[in-house]
mmCIF file of the C-alpha atoms, coordinates in Angstrom:
data_MODEL
# 
_entry.id   MODEL 
# 
loop_
_atom_site.group_PDB 
_atom_site.id 
_atom_site.type_symbol 
_atom_site.label_atom_id 
_atom_site.label_alt_id 
_atom_site.label_comp_id 
_atom_site.label_asym_id 
_atom_site.label_entity_id 
_atom_site.label_seq_id 
_atom_site.pdbx_PDB_ins_code 
_atom_site.Cartn_x 
_atom_site.Cartn_y 
_atom_site.Cartn_z 
_atom_site.occupancy 
_atom_site.B_iso_or_equiv 
_atom_site.pdbx_formal_charge 
_atom_site.auth_seq_id 
_atom_site.auth_comp_id 
_atom_site.auth_asym_id 
_atom_site.auth_atom_id 
_atom_site.pdbx_PDB_model_num 
ATOM 1   C CA . MET A 1 1   ? -11.464 -69.700 -14.224 1.00 0.00 ? 1   MET A CA 1 
ATOM 2   C CA . ARG A 1 2   ? -15.093 -68.996 -13.227 1.00 0.00 ? 2   ARG A CA 1 
ATOM 3   C CA . LEU A 1 3   ? -13.948 -67.280 -10.057 1.00 0.00 ? 3   LEU A CA 1 
ATOM 4   C CA . LYS A 1 4   ? -11.659 -64.960 -12.052 1.00 0.00 ? 4   LYS A CA 1 
ATOM 5   C CA . LEU A 1 5   ? -14.469 -64.155 -14.480 1.00 0.00 ? 5   LEU A CA 1 
ATOM 6   C CA . ALA A 1 6   ? -16.897 -63.455 -11.626 1.00 0.00 ? 6   ALA A CA 1 
ATOM 7   C CA . LEU A 1 7   ? -14.349 -61.222 -9.869  1.00 0.00 ? 7   LEU A CA 1 
ATOM 8   C CA . PHE A 1 8   ? -13.752 -59.363 -13.131 1.00 0.00 ? 8   PHE A CA 1 
ATOM 9   C CA . PHE A 1 9   ? -17.488 -58.648 -13.551 1.00 0.00 ? 9   PHE A CA 1 
ATOM 10  C CA . VAL A 1 10  ? -17.857 -57.584 -9.910  1.00 0.00 ? 10  VAL A CA 1 
ATOM 11  C CA . ALA A 1 11  ? -14.860 -55.254 -10.261 1.00 0.00 ? 11  ALA A CA 1 
ATOM 12  C CA . LEU A 1 12  ? -16.295 -53.841 -13.489 1.00 0.00 ? 12  LEU A CA 1 
ATOM 13  C CA . LEU A 1 13  ? -19.685 -53.302 -11.834 1.00 0.00 ? 13  LEU A CA 1 
ATOM 14  C CA . LEU A 1 14  ? -18.041 -51.527 -8.881  1.00 0.00 ? 14  LEU A CA 1 
ATOM 15  C CA . LEU A 1 15  ? -16.045 -49.336 -11.261 1.00 0.00 ? 15  LEU A CA 1 
ATOM 16  C CA . VAL A 1 16  ? -19.202 -48.331 -13.158 1.00 0.00 ? 16  VAL A CA 1 
ATOM 17  C CA . ALA A 1 17  ? -21.046 -47.608 -9.882  1.00 0.00 ? 17  ALA A CA 1 
ATOM 18  C CA . ALA A 1 18  ? -18.116 -45.491 -8.658  1.00 0.00 ? 18  ALA A CA 1 
ATOM 19  C CA . TRP A 1 19  ? -18.173 -43.500 -11.917 1.00 0.00 ? 19  TRP A CA 1 
ATOM 20  C CA . PHE A 1 20  ? -21.932 -42.843 -11.585 1.00 0.00 ? 20  PHE A CA 1 
ATOM 21  C CA . ALA A 1 21  ? -21.470 -41.676 -7.980  1.00 0.00 ? 21  ALA A CA 1 
ATOM 22  C CA . PHE A 1 22  ? -18.547 -39.430 -8.910  1.00 0.00 ? 22  PHE A CA 1 
ATOM 23  C CA . ALA A 1 23  ? -20.304 -37.886 -11.925 1.00 0.00 ? 23  ALA A CA 1 
ATOM 24  C CA . TRP A 1 24  ? -23.515 -37.294 -9.936  1.00 0.00 ? 24  TRP A CA 1 
ATOM 25  C CA . HIS A 1 25  ? -21.867 -35.580 -6.945  1.00 0.00 ? 25  HIS A CA 1 
ATOM 26  C CA . TRP A 1 26  ? -19.198 -33.577 -8.810  1.00 0.00 ? 26  TRP A CA 1 
ATOM 27  C CA . SER A 1 27  ? -20.138 -30.534 -10.864 1.00 0.00 ? 27  SER A CA 1 
ATOM 28  C CA . TYR A 1 28  ? -18.077 -29.222 -13.753 1.00 0.00 ? 28  TYR A CA 1 
ATOM 29  C CA . SER A 1 29  ? -19.428 -25.709 -13.278 1.00 0.00 ? 29  SER A CA 1 
ATOM 30  C CA . SER A 1 30  ? -22.118 -23.833 -11.416 1.00 0.00 ? 30  SER A CA 1 
ATOM 31  C CA . GLY A 1 31  ? -23.754 -20.461 -11.869 1.00 0.00 ? 31  GLY A CA 1 
ATOM 32  C CA . GLU A 1 32  ? -26.932 -18.521 -12.514 1.00 0.00 ? 32  GLU A CA 1 
ATOM 33  C CA . ARG A 1 33  ? -28.990 -17.611 -15.563 1.00 0.00 ? 33  ARG A CA 1 
ATOM 34  C CA . ALA A 1 34  ? -31.512 -14.770 -15.603 1.00 0.00 ? 34  ALA A CA 1 
ATOM 35  C CA . GLY A 1 35  ? -34.580 -14.748 -17.805 1.00 0.00 ? 35  GLY A CA 1 
ATOM 36  C CA . TRP A 1 36  ? -38.131 -16.001 -18.148 1.00 0.00 ? 36  TRP A CA 1 
ATOM 37  C CA . VAL A 1 37  ? -39.054 -19.669 -17.787 1.00 0.00 ? 37  VAL A CA 1 
ATOM 38  C CA . GLN A 1 38  ? -41.285 -20.262 -20.786 1.00 0.00 ? 38  GLN A CA 1 
ATOM 39  C CA . LYS A 1 39  ? -41.539 -24.043 -20.835 1.00 0.00 ? 39  LYS A CA 1 
ATOM 40  C CA . PHE A 1 40  ? -41.485 -26.545 -17.976 1.00 0.00 ? 40  PHE A CA 1 
ATOM 41  C CA . SER A 1 41  ? -42.810 -30.107 -17.973 1.00 0.00 ? 41  SER A CA 1 
ATOM 42  C CA . ARG A 1 42  ? -42.299 -33.529 -16.439 1.00 0.00 ? 42  ARG A CA 1 
ATOM 43  C CA . LYS A 1 43  ? -40.969 -35.919 -19.099 1.00 0.00 ? 43  LYS A CA 1 
ATOM 44  C CA . GLY A 1 44  ? -39.684 -39.426 -19.580 1.00 0.00 ? 44  GLY A CA 1 
ATOM 45  C CA . TRP A 1 45  ? -40.839 -42.958 -20.317 1.00 0.00 ? 45  TRP A CA 1 
ATOM 46  C CA . VAL A 1 46  ? -39.336 -44.638 -17.263 1.00 0.00 ? 46  VAL A CA 1 
ATOM 47  C CA . CYS A 1 47  ? -37.140 -42.043 -15.575 1.00 0.00 ? 47  CYS A CA 1 
ATOM 48  C CA . LYS A 1 48  ? -39.306 -38.948 -15.055 1.00 0.00 ? 48  LYS A CA 1 
ATOM 49  C CA . THR A 1 49  ? -37.476 -35.615 -14.802 1.00 0.00 ? 49  THR A CA 1 
ATOM 50  C CA . TRP A 1 50  ? -38.584 -31.998 -14.997 1.00 0.00 ? 50  TRP A CA 1 
ATOM 51  C CA . GLU A 1 51  ? -37.285 -30.416 -18.217 1.00 0.00 ? 51  GLU A CA 1 
ATOM 52  C CA . GLY A 1 52  ? -37.492 -26.707 -18.935 1.00 0.00 ? 52  GLY A CA 1 
ATOM 53  C CA . GLU A 1 53  ? -36.518 -23.843 -21.161 1.00 0.00 ? 53  GLU A CA 1 
ATOM 54  C CA . GLN A 1 54  ? -35.615 -20.322 -20.077 1.00 0.00 ? 54  GLN A CA 1 
ATOM 55  C CA . ALA A 1 55  ? -35.597 -17.368 -22.483 1.00 0.00 ? 55  ALA A CA 1 
ATOM 56  C CA . LEU A 1 56  ? -32.528 -15.193 -21.896 1.00 0.00 ? 56  LEU A CA 1 
ATOM 57  C CA . VAL A 1 57  ? -32.813 -11.618 -23.172 1.00 0.00 ? 57  VAL A CA 1 
ATOM 58  C CA . SER A 1 58  ? -29.917 -9.200  -22.730 1.00 0.00 ? 58  SER A CA 1 
ATOM 59  C CA . LEU A 1 59  ? -32.068 -6.072  -23.064 1.00 0.00 ? 59  LEU A CA 1 
ATOM 60  C CA . PRO A 1 60  ? -35.846 -5.674  -23.141 1.00 0.00 ? 60  PRO A CA 1 
ATOM 61  C CA . GLY A 1 61  ? -37.069 -5.171  -26.688 1.00 0.00 ? 61  GLY A CA 1 
ATOM 62  C CA . THR A 1 62  ? -34.121 -6.828  -28.396 1.00 0.00 ? 62  THR A CA 1 
ATOM 63  C CA . ALA A 1 63  ? -34.800 -9.456  -31.016 1.00 0.00 ? 63  ALA A CA 1 
ATOM 64  C CA . SER A 1 64  ? -32.041 -11.913 -30.079 1.00 0.00 ? 64  SER A CA 1 
ATOM 65  C CA . VAL A 1 65  ? -33.289 -14.484 -27.607 1.00 0.00 ? 65  VAL A CA 1 
ATOM 66  C CA . GLU A 1 66  ? -31.028 -17.250 -26.335 1.00 0.00 ? 66  GLU A CA 1 
ATOM 67  C CA . LYS A 1 67  ? -32.661 -20.307 -24.786 1.00 0.00 ? 67  LYS A CA 1 
ATOM 68  C CA . PHE A 1 68  ? -31.295 -22.139 -21.750 1.00 0.00 ? 68  PHE A CA 1 
ATOM 69  C CA . GLN A 1 69  ? -32.378 -25.788 -21.569 1.00 0.00 ? 69  GLN A CA 1 
ATOM 70  C CA . PHE A 1 70  ? -32.315 -27.265 -18.051 1.00 0.00 ? 70  PHE A CA 1 
ATOM 71  C CA . THR A 1 71  ? -33.291 -30.254 -15.894 1.00 0.00 ? 71  THR A CA 1 
ATOM 72  C CA . VAL A 1 72  ? -34.705 -30.345 -12.352 1.00 0.00 ? 72  VAL A CA 1 
ATOM 73  C CA . HIS A 1 73  ? -34.659 -33.398 -10.072 1.00 0.00 ? 73  HIS A CA 1 
ATOM 74  C CA . ASP A 1 74  ? -35.849 -31.863 -6.805  1.00 0.00 ? 74  ASP A CA 1 
ATOM 75  C CA . GLU A 1 75  ? -39.650 -31.665 -6.444  1.00 0.00 ? 75  GLU A CA 1 
ATOM 76  C CA . ALA A 1 76  ? -39.464 -28.581 -4.179  1.00 0.00 ? 76  ALA A CA 1 
ATOM 77  C CA . THR A 1 77  ? -37.414 -26.715 -6.804  1.00 0.00 ? 77  THR A CA 1 
ATOM 78  C CA . ALA A 1 78  ? -39.832 -27.802 -9.545  1.00 0.00 ? 78  ALA A CA 1 
ATOM 79  C CA . GLU A 1 79  ? -42.763 -26.494 -7.491  1.00 0.00 ? 79  GLU A CA 1 
ATOM 80  C CA . ALA A 1 80  ? -40.970 -23.173 -6.928  1.00 0.00 ? 80  ALA A CA 1 
ATOM 81  C CA . ILE A 1 81  ? -40.335 -22.807 -10.676 1.00 0.00 ? 81  ILE A CA 1 
ATOM 82  C CA . ASN A 1 82  ? -43.986 -23.584 -11.455 1.00 0.00 ? 82  ASN A CA 1 
ATOM 83  C CA . LYS A 1 83  ? -45.044 -20.763 -9.102  1.00 0.00 ? 83  LYS A CA 1 
ATOM 84  C CA . VAL A 1 84  ? -42.945 -18.137 -10.937 1.00 0.00 ? 84  VAL A CA 1 
ATOM 85  C CA . MET A 1 85  ? -43.634 -19.191 -14.538 1.00 0.00 ? 85  MET A CA 1 
ATOM 86  C CA . GLY A 1 86  ? -43.787 -16.187 -16.840 1.00 0.00 ? 86  GLY A CA 1 
ATOM 87  C CA . ARG A 1 87  ? -41.890 -13.889 -14.431 1.00 0.00 ? 87  ARG A CA 1 
ATOM 88  C CA . ARG A 1 88  ? -38.222 -12.906 -14.557 1.00 0.00 ? 88  ARG A CA 1 
ATOM 89  C CA . VAL A 1 89  ? -36.114 -15.258 -12.412 1.00 0.00 ? 89  VAL A CA 1 
ATOM 90  C CA . ASN A 1 90  ? -32.545 -16.313 -11.706 1.00 0.00 ? 90  ASN A CA 1 
ATOM 91  C CA . LEU A 1 91  ? -32.005 -20.051 -12.015 1.00 0.00 ? 91  LEU A CA 1 
ATOM 92  C CA . HIS A 1 92  ? -29.117 -21.448 -9.957  1.00 0.00 ? 92  HIS A CA 1 
ATOM 93  C CA . TYR A 1 93  ? -27.610 -24.461 -11.737 1.00 0.00 ? 93  TYR A CA 1 
ATOM 94  C CA . GLU A 1 94  ? -24.827 -27.028 -11.690 1.00 0.00 ? 94  GLU A CA 1 
ATOM 95  C CA . GLU A 1 95  ? -23.400 -28.465 -14.888 1.00 0.00 ? 95  GLU A CA 1 
ATOM 96  C CA . LYS A 1 96  ? -22.825 -32.225 -14.671 1.00 0.00 ? 96  LYS A CA 1 
ATOM 97  C CA . VAL A 1 97  ? -20.486 -33.844 -17.190 1.00 0.00 ? 97  VAL A CA 1 
ATOM 98  C CA . GLY A 1 98  ? -20.121 -37.565 -17.788 1.00 0.00 ? 98  GLY A CA 1 
ATOM 99  C CA . LEU A 1 99  ? -23.571 -38.821 -16.806 1.00 0.00 ? 99  LEU A CA 1 
ATOM 100 C CA . PRO A 1 100 ? -24.424 -41.567 -19.279 1.00 0.00 ? 100 PRO A CA 1 
ATOM 101 C CA . THR A 1 101 ? -27.971 -42.095 -20.566 1.00 0.00 ? 101 THR A CA 1 
ATOM 102 C CA . SER A 1 102 ? -30.806 -39.580 -20.564 1.00 0.00 ? 102 SER A CA 1 
ATOM 103 C CA . CYS A 1 103 ? -32.306 -41.181 -17.449 1.00 0.00 ? 103 CYS A CA 1 
ATOM 104 C CA . PHE A 1 104 ? -30.618 -38.469 -15.355 1.00 0.00 ? 104 PHE A CA 1 
ATOM 105 C CA . GLY A 1 105 ? -32.072 -35.728 -17.557 1.00 0.00 ? 105 GLY A CA 1 
ATOM 106 C CA . GLU A 1 106 ? -32.107 -34.469 -21.128 1.00 0.00 ? 106 GLU A CA 1 
ATOM 107 C CA . THR A 1 107 ? -29.558 -31.729 -20.405 1.00 0.00 ? 107 THR A CA 1 
ATOM 108 C CA . ARG A 1 108 ? -26.337 -31.410 -18.464 1.00 0.00 ? 108 ARG A CA 1 
ATOM 109 C CA . TYR A 1 109 ? -27.621 -28.344 -16.569 1.00 0.00 ? 109 TYR A CA 1 
ATOM 110 C CA . PHE A 1 110 ? -29.365 -29.243 -13.296 1.00 0.00 ? 110 PHE A CA 1 
ATOM 111 C CA . VAL A 1 111 ? -31.250 -26.387 -11.616 1.00 0.00 ? 111 VAL A CA 1 
ATOM 112 C CA . THR A 1 112 ? -30.923 -26.407 -7.832  1.00 0.00 ? 112 THR A CA 1 
ATOM 113 C CA . GLY A 1 113 ? -32.727 -23.183 -6.938  1.00 0.00 ? 113 GLY A CA 1 
ATOM 114 C CA . VAL A 1 114 ? -34.782 -20.268 -8.238  1.00 0.00 ? 114 VAL A CA 1 
ATOM 115 C CA . THR A 1 115 ? -34.916 -16.595 -7.202  1.00 0.00 ? 115 THR A CA 1 
ATOM 116 C CA . LEU A 1 116 ? -37.529 -14.075 -8.347  1.00 0.00 ? 116 LEU A CA 1 
ATOM 117 C CA . VAL A 1 117 ? -35.976 -10.906 -9.857  1.00 0.00 ? 117 VAL A CA 1 
ATOM 118 C CA . ASP A 1 118 ? -37.772 -7.666  -8.966  1.00 0.00 ? 118 ASP A CA 1 
ATOM 119 C CA . GLU A 1 119 ? -35.922 -5.403  -11.402 1.00 0.00 ? 119 GLU A CA 1 
ATOM 120 C CA . ILE A 1 120 ? -34.347 -5.586  -14.839 1.00 0.00 ? 120 ILE A CA 1 
ATOM 121 C CA . SER A 1 121 ? -30.771 -4.310  -15.169 1.00 0.00 ? 121 SER A CA 1 
ATOM 122 C CA . LEU A 1 122 ? -30.254 -2.308  -18.380 1.00 0.00 ? 122 LEU A CA 1 
ATOM 123 C CA . SER A 1 123 ? -26.620 -1.448  -17.669 1.00 0.00 ? 123 SER A CA 1 
ATOM 124 C CA . PRO A 1 124 ? -24.481 -1.022  -14.556 1.00 0.00 ? 124 PRO A CA 1 
ATOM 125 C CA . GLY A 1 125 ? -26.400 1.330   -12.266 1.00 0.00 ? 125 GLY A CA 1 
ATOM 126 C CA . VAL A 1 126 ? -29.488 1.565   -14.510 1.00 0.00 ? 126 VAL A CA 1 
ATOM 127 C CA . VAL A 1 127 ? -32.450 -0.660  -13.599 1.00 0.00 ? 127 VAL A CA 1 
ATOM 128 C CA . VAL A 1 128 ? -36.103 -0.844  -14.546 1.00 0.00 ? 128 VAL A CA 1 
ATOM 129 C CA . PRO A 1 129 ? -38.329 -1.801  -11.598 1.00 0.00 ? 129 PRO A CA 1 
ATOM 130 C CA . VAL A 1 130 ? -40.880 -4.493  -12.333 1.00 0.00 ? 130 VAL A CA 1 
ATOM 131 C CA . PRO A 1 131 ? -44.323 -3.712  -10.891 1.00 0.00 ? 131 PRO A CA 1 
ATOM 132 C CA . PRO A 1 132 ? -45.608 -6.299  -8.391  1.00 0.00 ? 132 PRO A CA 1 
ATOM 133 C CA . ALA A 1 133 ? -48.138 -8.783  -9.686  1.00 0.00 ? 133 ALA A CA 1 
ATOM 134 C CA . SER A 1 134 ? -51.713 -7.809  -8.907  1.00 0.00 ? 134 SER A CA 1 
ATOM 135 C CA . ALA A 1 135 ? -53.809 -9.881  -6.520  1.00 0.00 ? 135 ALA A CA 1 
ATOM 136 C CA . ALA A 1 136 ? -56.091 -10.913 -9.392  1.00 0.00 ? 136 ALA A CA 1 
ATOM 137 C CA . SER A 1 137 ? -53.247 -12.587 -11.322 1.00 0.00 ? 137 SER A CA 1 
ATOM 138 C CA . GLN A 1 138 ? -52.023 -14.683 -8.379  1.00 0.00 ? 138 GLN A CA 1 
# 
């Protein structure tokens, strides 16, 4: 009886571990979001993750601002985001579904890369160039 109970718990533990591995390595969706990173900090009591917020604006000067909440695990990506804070960027992300607990992150969107955007697209074929940052502000 004890052997059956022990085998049951080992099988259950292996099943849970397999689910964690599957959910971590499989992404439900992936894509990019363009906007300005306005908030980025390292958070957590035990499991520390980088959590951020990106303001998405469809057109400059419009009042409607959507916010994209995201998580970063990679320190190199977090450092790259910190370097471009306040500038328009594309965030490359993967959406992970089925990760239990907030120890993996507060959101289901995990940023894997960042690209600085040098111009703002107003409509197809119409762009506004962004002037380069001055040496004094770097």
